[in-house]
N, C-alpha and C positions, 0 to 999 in steps of 0.2 A: 504494500500500500504506500509506504513512505517513498519508495523508489518511483512508483508510477506517478504519485503526486509531484515529486521533484521534476519528472519529465514534463508534465503538463504546465506546472507553474513556471518552470524555467523557460519553456517556449513562450509563454505569455510575457515573461520579463524581458526576454530577448527582443520581443516584437516592439517594445516601447523605448528602445535605446536611441532611436533616430527621430529627426524632426518630422512632424506630420505634413505630408503632402497628398498621400493617397489613402483612402479608407478601404478596408476589407471587412467582410462579414465577421462579426465576433465569434461565429460558430466555426470558423476555419480551423482553429487549433483542435477543437473538440472533434470535428469530423476526421481530421488526420489521426487523432488518437484512436478513434473507433476503427479506422482502417487497419491500424497496427494490431489492435486487439483481435480483430476478426481474421487477419491474414498473416501476421508475422510468424515465421516458422518455429520460433522458440518462445512460446507463450509463458514459460516459467520466468522469463526475464520481465514480464509485464504484470506480475502479481499485484493486485489492487488497482489495476487500470480502470475498471468500470466505476469504482467509487471515485476515482480521480476525475473521470469524465463527468459524473453527476455533479461534482463540486464545481468543475470549471464551467458547466453549462449555465450556471447562475451569474457568470461574469459578463456584464454587458458593455465593458469597455471596448472601444473601437481600436482595431489594430491599425497603427499609423507608422509608416516608414516611407522613405523617399520613393522607392519603386518596388515592383514585384520581384525583380531578380535579386535585389538585396534581401528582401524578406525570405526568399527561397534559400539563400545562402545561410542566413541566420537560423532558420528553422532546421536546415541540414546539420549545422554545427551543434544545435541543441539536442537533436535526436541522437546523433552519433556519439556525442560525449556522454549522454545519459545511459544509453543502452549498450554502448561500446561495440558498435557494429558499423564498420566503414561502408557496408553495402547499402545502408539506408540513406536515401537522398531525396530531397524535395526540389522540384524544378517548376518554373513557370513557363509554359509553352502554349501560347495562344494558337499556334498553327500546327499543333501536334496531330499526326495521323497515325493511329496504331499500326504497327507492322503486321503484315500477314505472312505467315510462313509460306515460302514459295513451294509450289508443287513441282516435282521433278518432271520436266517435259519429256516426251518421247523423242529421243535423239537417235540418229543413225549411228551405227557402231563406230565409225571413224571419229565422230565427234566425242563419243564417250571415251574412246581411247585417248584422245587429245586432252580431255578434262582430267582423266585419271593420271596421266603422265605429268601434267602440270601441278597437280595437287598432292601427289605422293612421290616421295623420293626414296629410291632404294639403291643399295650398293653392296658388293661383296668385298670386304676388306681382307687384308693379309691374315692368314691363320684361319681362313674359312669363317670369318665373323660376319654375320649379316648386319646390315644397317637399314633401318626403316624409319622414315619420317612421315608422319601424318598430321596435318594441321587442323583437320576437321573430323570429328568422330561421327561417322554416319550412323543413322538409326538402323535398326534391324531390317525394317521394311525396305529401305533404299538399298542397303547392302545386299539383300537377297535379290533385288531387281538386277543389279549389275554384278552379281556374284561370280558368274562365269568369267567375266572380264577381269575381276579382281584376282581370281585364281590364276588365270593365264599370265597376266601382266605383272603381278606382284607376289602373291602368296607362294606359288609353286617355285619361284626363284629363291624365296627365303627358306623354304622347308629343308633343303639339303645342308644348310649351314650348321656348324658345330655350336654356335652361340649367336645371340642376337642383341643388338643395341636398338632399343625402341626410343626414338627421339620425339619427345613431347614438349620440347622447349618453346615451341611456337603454337601449341594447340590451345586455342581459346574458344572454340565453338564445338558444339556436339549435341547429340540426342541421348537421353538417358537410356533408351532401349539398346543403345550400342554398347553399354557397359558390360552386361553379361555376354554379349556376342564376342567382344574382344577378349575378355578374361577367360572365356571358355576355351579359346584356342591355345591357352598356356596351362591348361589343367587337363586331367584325365576325364574320360567320358563317365566313369563311375568311380566312387559314388557321387551323387549330386552335392554341390558345395553351396552353402548359403553365402552369397557374395556381399550383399548389401541390403539395407532396409531404407526406404525413402518415406519419410513422414510428410504428408500434405496437410498444411494447416487449414485452408478453407474448408476442405471436406472432413478434416479430422480423421484421416485414414492413413494406414501404413501399408506400403506395398513391399513385399520381399522380392529381392532379385536373386535368382539361383543360376548356377552354371547349367549350360545346355548339353543334353546328352547327344543330340544330333546336330551336326554342323555341315556346312558345305565344304567339301575338301577335307584334307587331313589336318590333325592338330599338330602344333609344335611340341606339345607334350609338357610334362612337369619336370623332366630331368635335365634338359639342356639349359645352360646358363642364360639368364635374361637380365639385362641392365636397362633401366628406364632413365632417360635424361630429362631434367626439369629446369625451369627458370622461374623468375618472378612473373613471367607472362603466361605460364601454364595455368589455365583457368577453368573453373566449373566442372563440366563432365570429365574433362581430362584429369582433373585432380582426383575425381572419384576413381577413375581407372588406376591411377598411380597408387592411391591409398589402399585400394583393394589388393592389388598385386603385391604391395609391400607387406601387408599384414597377413596375407596368405603364405608369407615366406616364399613367394614365387619369384620375386624380382628384387634386385638391388637398385636403389634409387640414388642417382648421382646428379649433383647440380645445386640449384638454389632452392630456398623455401618458396613454395608456390604461392599464388596470389591470395588464396583464401576466399574464393568466390562462393557459388551456390549451384545446386543442381537445377534450381528454378527461380528466376527473378521476374516479377510482374510489375508493370508500371500502371498504377491505379489512379484514376481521375478523382480529385477531391470534390465531390458533389457537382454543382454546376459551375465551378470556377475553372480557371485555366491552370490551376496548380495540379501537379502530379506527384505522387509519392512512390518511389521505387522500393519495393519490398521483397526480400527473399521469402517466398511462400511455401517452400518445401526444403527439407534438409536430409542429408545422408546420415544414417546412424550405423556405423560399422559393427557387424555382429561379433567380430573378434575382440575389438577394443572397447565396444560400448560407447565410443566417442565419435566425434565428427572432425573432418579436416576443414570445415568451413570456418570463415573468419581468420583463423590463424594459419591456414595453409598446411601443406604436407612438408614435413622436415625430412630432407634426404638422409640416407644412411651414410653417404659420403658427401659432405657439403663443400663445394668448390664453386668458383665463378662459372656462370653459364658457358662462357666461351672456352673454358678449360674442361668442360664436362665430357666431351667426346674423347679427348686424349686420355683423360683419367679412366674412362670406361674401357678403352682398349688395353690400358695397362692392367686393369683388374682382370679382364678376361684372359690376357696372355699369362698372367700369374696363375689363374685357376687352371689353365691348360697344363701348367707345370706341376700342379699339386700332386697328381697320382705318382709321378716320378719322384718327387721329393719325399712323400710319405713312404712309398715303397722302398726307395733308397735308404731312408733312415732306418726302416725296419730291418733291412738286410745288414746294415752296418752293426746295429745292436745285436743281431743274431750272431754275427761273426766276431765282434770285438768286446762286448760287454763282459766284465770280469766274472759275473756269475752266469754260467752258460744256461742253466735251466730257466732262471729268471729272465734272461735276455730273450729266449725263444718265446716265453709267455708274453712279454711286453710287445714283441714284434707282432705276434698274432693278434693281440688286442688293438694295436695301433692300426693294422690293416683293416680290422673290423670297424674302427671308427671311420676310416676313409670310406669303406663300403656303405656305411650308414648315412653318409652325407654330412658328417660333422665338419668337414673342411670345405663344403661347397660355397660358403658365403664369405670366405676370407677376402678382404679388400686391399690388402697391402702385404708386402714382404714382412714388414715389422709385425703386423697382426698375425701372420702365419707363424712366424718364429715364436712369438709370445704364446700362441695357443699350443704349438707343438711342445714347447718347454713345459707348459702347465700339464699337458696330457702325459708326457714322459714321467714327470714327477709323480703324478697321480697314479699311473699304472705301475711304477716301479717302487715308489716310496723313497727314491734316491734323488737328493737335491743336486747331485753332481752330474746326473744324466740330463742334458739340456742342449738347447741351441746356443751357439756362441758366435762371436765375431772372429774373423780371421785376422787377428792383430799381427802385423809383421814383427819379426824378431828385431829388437833394438839392441845394438851393441852396448856393452857396459859404459857408463859415463866415467870419464877420467877425472874423478874428484881428487882434490888435494887432501892430504892427511887431516888438515884442519876441518875441512868440510865433512869428512867421514866422522870425525869426532862429534861434531854438532848433530849429524844425522843419528848417530848411535845414542846420543843423550836424549833425543826426542823419541827414539824407538824403544828404549828400555827405561824402566823405572826401578830404582833400587832404594832400599832403606835398611837400617838395622834397628829393630824394634826392641822392646823391653826384654830382658833376659838373654840378650845377644842372639835374637832370632832374626835371621836374614829374610828380606822380602825382595822378590824379583818378579817383575811383570813385563811381559812383551806380548804383542797382539798378533804376531804373524811369524811363521817360520820362513827362513830364507833358503835359497839354493846353496848346496854344499860348496860348490866352486866359488861362489861369490863370498860366502862367509869365510872360506879358507884364506882368501886373499886379504881379509881384514881381521883375521882371528886375533892377532896380537893386540890390535886397537881395542877390540871388544873385551879382551881379557883385562887390559889395563884400565879401561874406563867403566866397565860393568862388573865383570866377574870378580876381580880382586876386591871389590867393595863388600861382597857377601860371602866369599869362599871361607873366611875364617870365623864364621858364626858357628854357634853350637847346634843350630837347627835352621831349617829354611822353609819358607812358604813360597811356592811358585804359583803365581796368579795367572790362570789361563781362562778366566771367565769371559774375556773379550777376544780370545785368540781364534781367528777365523781360518787357521790352517796355513796352506801354502805348500811348497814342495816338501816331499818326505825324504829328500836326499841327505838332509843334515840330521835325521833322527838318530842314526847310529852314533854319530859323534856326540850329540847332546846327551843321550842316555849314558854314554861311557863316563861322563864326569861324575856320575852317581854310583859307579861300580869301581871295584879295585883293579889295579893293573895286573895283579898276579894271577888272575883267573879270567880266561876268555869266556864270555857268556853269549849264548845264542838268544838273541832278543826276540826275533820273529822270523817267519818265513812268508815271503810274498810271492803269490802265484800270478804270473803274467799270462792273460788269456790269449792274446794274438800269437805269441810265440810258444805257448804251452809249456813254459819253463818256470821253475821255482828258484827264487833268489833268497839266500839266507842273510839276515842282518845280524852281525856280531859286534860286540864291543871292540873298540879300537885300542891297540896296545900303546899308542903314543898320542898325546894330546898337547895342545898349546895351553900352558898354564897348569895350575894345580888341580887335581881331582878333589871332589867333595868326599868321595868314597862311600862305603856302605855303612859306616858306623853311626853317622849322624842322621837324626830324624828328618823326614821330609813330608810335607803336606802339599798336595796339589789342589787348587781351587778350580771348580768347573761350573759351567752353566749350560743352559740349553743352546747357547750360541757357540760353545766350544766345538770346533769343527775340524775335519780333515786331518792334517798332520798333527795338530794338537791332540786329537782323539787317539791317534796311533801312539803318541808318546804316553798319554795317560793309560792306554790299554796295556802297553808294555810294562810300565812301572807298577801297575796294579797286579798284572799276572805274575810278575816276578817278586811280588811282595815287597817292593822297594819303597813304596810311598803309600800314605793314607790319602784317600780321595774325599774331599769335603765339598758339598755344593749340590748341584743338580745333575741329572743324567745328561750326558753330552748329546749333541745334535743328531748323531747317527747318520752322518753323511758318508763319505767314501774317500778313497785315495784320489788325489788330483787326476782329472781326466786328461786324455789326449784329444787333440783336435783332428777331426776327419771331415773332408769335404763330402757333401752328398752329391756325387757325380759332378756334373758341370752346371749345377743349378745356382750356385752362389750362396747356398745355405751350408752351414757348418755345424757339426755336432761335437760337443764335449762328452766323451764316453769314458767313464772309469774302466780301465783295463786290468787293474791290479787289485787283489784282495788279500787280506791277512790270512795266515794259516788258521783254518777253522777245523782241522782234523781232531784237535784235542778239546774242542768245545766251541761255542759260538764266538764269532769275532765281534767287532764293534760296528761294522758297516750295517746301516739300516736300523740298528737298535740303540746304538750309543753305549757309553760306558757308565754303569750305575755307580754312584759314590758309596763309600763305606758309611759315611755319615750324611744322610740327605737333609739338606737345609736349603732355604731360598738362596739364590745367588747373592742377594744383598746381605744376608746374614753369614755368608761363608767365611769372610775374613775375620769377623769377630769370633766366630766359633773356633777357627784355627788358632787364633791368638790365645783364647781361653784354654784350649787343650795344652798348648806349649807352656803357658804360664803356670798351670796346675802341675805339669810334669816337672818343670824346673823349680817350682816352689816346694817340691818335696811331697806333693799330694798324689 
């Protein structure tokens, strides 16, 4: 009621802003309001309108403005701002003659051919991609009259293509009966699909539009890729076709947000005046979304400028043509290279199943494909290390000065000596053995020597995300004695089918911590990769107490493999720890001896050592 009153009273207020020159009937506003009430396609926006009309009917003030055109503009602004619908307009047209829909004349075949060739554009692009542009959506009756020519000149040339680009960037006219006719060509004959519902306000009726079981000629079907191009000029019935195909998951829409028109617009004369109010009298209600595209338009799946839409569509379809090779190639690589043979075969089978089910049919870019493939690989395997990756070229090591190395090491490591001479060492990533070997003496001088003479040590790995495992043997060796060689772990390499043994090293840079002094490792759910391997070894050999959370359960660092010549690369873990004597850490993580939250782990470790060294 309040909104409707605002509409009527705001229109009355707008009409008094100008100097009086011409008088109009005081009933003009009320008559317009009644037209809206009886004909506007969204009556829920006009709640209370009748009461507002009754109130306004008692207003006898004369509408006074300079001229009729100005009044029409003022009324248009008032209606649009109140109801928030840009399709509602008021005009003053003394010489208006209602348009009569032209009847299609009987034309000789050669003229029909010329008309079709000028109004429909088709092409076959590289990669057997069809291109079809139609600027006017024909109604079913007209389409059937010229159906044989449409088949011969247009449709039969499009049918053999592998994919289709349907250009509706310039489609601004059409007949509602053409909607099921067009949509049906891109669906299967059975079962029938509820495409759309059209509510007609004047008759207060709703008509359902369903796919057609019988068509002239063959269907393009539901399997081949379809991209629809749009622009801000795509209007009315064309928007309905776009929206239906989009939400039936039958087409990818590329381009600009459409105009936000209507399936039916009527220009209604305001009583015996020369004023007309243009009103959307029917609206589309999509059975999938329960919403309409009207007013706001259709939002594309891939939003680009209209002039870039065709090139973008071609890129999308070329990518989709590659998808079977990419997914199939990825499945083959995983079968042959993944560290866990049985799991790899299962992942590959499920990945091919996703491809067959159409899960990759709607990818729109290489980035989107790689993101989805990574997510699926992780979901199917439970392994964060099995993923797509970039092919980053190898960079030669930087020739840093010793001074710069010192500063980098200070940033990378944190050391402290806590109460009761407890050492604290934190670092958040493992480095490659050869790189560390070159600066081992600097690390010993500026990091290790600060904690090596403590009575016990806490090594904080809660934020350690892993890295190369090549330095694991060397780092572990600092916590074992030199007089006995210890087999730390066995690593199975799937591609070569060989097993490598990790042993403690007999010679190290700097002083060993040895086996006599206590050691606590702090972990969290973020502790990954090489850090997990270190924790796993130290726990299995009983060399350290683990305090914190179960580690991430990731895997050894993966190797990068190209998926054929597609430009997609996979990171595949090819190595796993020896699990013949029991479960390893990959996939499950390393469980702590003392489970506490990551935030409480350091405090717990300190308390343990303080009690120990305090004689308790």
